Residue, then its C-alpha position, 0 to 999 in steps of 0.5 A: m726527120k733530121i736527128a742530131i746525135a750528141s756526144v763528147q770525145v776526148p780529142f785524139i782518143k777514140g773508143g767504144a763510145e765513138v764507134h757506137a755514135h758512128n754506128l747509130c748515125k749510119e743505121l739511122i741513115i740507112r733507114g731514111y733519116e737525116a742524121d749527124v753526130v755532134t761532139i763536144p771536146f771533153k777534158w776531165y782534169p782538173a775538176s774545173s774543166i769538167v764544170d767548163g764542159m758542163l757549161a758548154a753542153k748547156l749552151l749548145d743550141l741544136s734547135e735548128v741548122n741553116g734555118n732547118k729545124i732539128d727534129k730530135v736529139i739523141a744524147l749519149k754521154f755526160p755532159a752532152y745530155l745536159l743540152e736543152h731541146e724540145n725533143k731530147v731522147v737520152w740513150l745513156l752510155h754512162q755518166h761521169r763514172q768518177a762521180y758515181e760508182l768509181w768514187g772512193t775506189p782505186y779506179g776513181d780520181l775526182e775525189n783526189m782533185e781540188d774542189g772534187i767534192r763540190v764538183r761531184e755535187m754539181i754533176i749529180n744535181s745537173d744530171t738529175l735535173a737534165l735527165k728528168g727533163s728529157s722526153k725519154v731516157f734509155a740506158n744501154s744496159k740494166t747496169v747503167a739503168q740501176r745506177l741511174k735509179a740509185y744515184n739520181n732516182v731517174d727511171s730509164i729503159p734498158l736498150y741493148h745494141p749490137p757490136s759493129n758488124y755483129e752479123k759477120f762474127y762466126c765460130d770455127q775451131f776451139d783452140n787452146y787459148i783464151f781471148y781478151p780484146g780491148r784496152i789493157d788497163e787496170i780496170k779491165r783486170q788482165h792481171l787476174l787472167i794472167e796470174a790465173l795461169s800460174f794456178t792452172n794444171t793445163p798448158i792453156k794460153i792467153l791472147l790479148a789484143g789492144s793497146i796497153e796503158n803505160k802505168y799498167e805495163k810494168r805490173i803486167n811484165d812483172l807478173l809474166t817474169q814472176h810466174d815465168l808466163k812469157d811463153r803462154v801469154k801473147f800480145v798482138g797489139f792492134v788488130s783489124e776487125e777481120e783479124k779480131r773476128n778470126l781470133y774470136a772464132n778460133a778461141l776456146a773461150v773469151y774472158n771479160g773480167p773488168y770492174q763494173e763495166d757499163y755494157g761491154y762489147v766483148t761479151l756480145e762479140g764472144f756470144f756472137s762468135a758462139k764462145p763461152v764467156l768468163t766474167h766475175s761477180d763484180s763485173g757489171g754489164p757482162l752479168e746481164f748476159v753470162q749465165d753461170e754454167q750455162n753459156g759461161f762462168i761467173t767467178e769471184p775476181s781471184p786468179s785461183a777461181i779463174a784457173k779452175r774454170l780454165d782447166e775445165l774448159y781445156n779438158n772439155k771442149n764439148l762443154a765449151r762448144e755447148m756453152g757457146k751455142n747457148g750464148r749465141k742463142l741468147m743474142d737472138d732471144l734478146n732481140i739485139n739488132w739495130d731494127y729494134v733499137i732504131k724503132r724504140l729511139v724514134e717511135 
C-alpha cells in the first residue's frame, strides 16, 4: 500500500509536528508500507497568506505519482487536510489555533490582522466541510477532539501516539531540580515556574532546555533579577536526545504548564521516565494524563500554588518516586505504542 502523509511546515522551522510526521512515516515503512511525507510551505501572516495556503492545499493532487496510485492519504495539519482524496484519513494534530481557542486571547494574532474576521470564517467553514468529507477523522488527543466537536460539530476518535524513542526513556535518581524542556515561549509559561521559586521554602532548582523566543527573553531575565534567582535557574539550550533523556532520568519532577496545549510530549516523556508531572487546570492536553495527587499535581496557574507542590516533592522524594511509577504504568495502560496507532490508521 502506498501512503502519503500530508502536512505543512513553516520553512526553516522544525518542531514536534515535523518530528511526528517523520516518525509516522518511519513506523509505516517498518511495517511494510510505502510511505512518504508531502509538505506544503505555510505562512500565517498576513491573513491573505493563510488563504493562499488553503488554496494550495485544495489544489494538491495526491491521487497518483509516476502513474502509480496513492492508496491512502493521512493528513495531519491545517491546511493540508483540505486536499481531496478518495481515501483521506485525517489524524488531526491541531487546526489553525488562532481561529479557534486562541481567538481573543493574549496568545492569538489573527483578530488583529486586516481581514482577520473574514479569514477566520473562511477557515472554520473550510475545515468543517473538509473534515466531514474525510473517510475517517482521528485526533491526537481528547482535547483536540473536543475542540473539533465544539467549533465544527465534527466527531473524531482520539488516538494517542508515543514520543520519539519512547522505549529509551528511563528513571535514575531524584535530584533536586524540576525539568522543563521545549521552546521557551509565552504560551509555554516558563515564567510561572520561575516565579514560583520566590514562594518556595526549599532550595529546589529549575532546569530549562530549549531555545528562547526573543520577545520572551526580557520577561524571563527581569524575573530572575527581580527575585534574585539566577543561581536557581539553569538554561542548557539545545540538548541531544540522549542528554534530554538523562535530564529527565535524574529530575525530581517534570513541569508542563502551557496554556491549552494540544497534546504535549513533555507529559509523556516525563511519565516514560517515571517522573511526576506538574501541570495546570487550563493546560489542555496534559490534563488527559496527569491525575492530581496520583501521578503528579494539577494546580491553578499561579506561582504560589506551584511553589506549594514543589516544596512537597522536595521534602518527600518517596512521594515523587511513587507518583512517577504510577505515571509510567499509565503509559502501558493507555496502549501508547506505534503498533496500535498504525493498526487504527490503516485498518
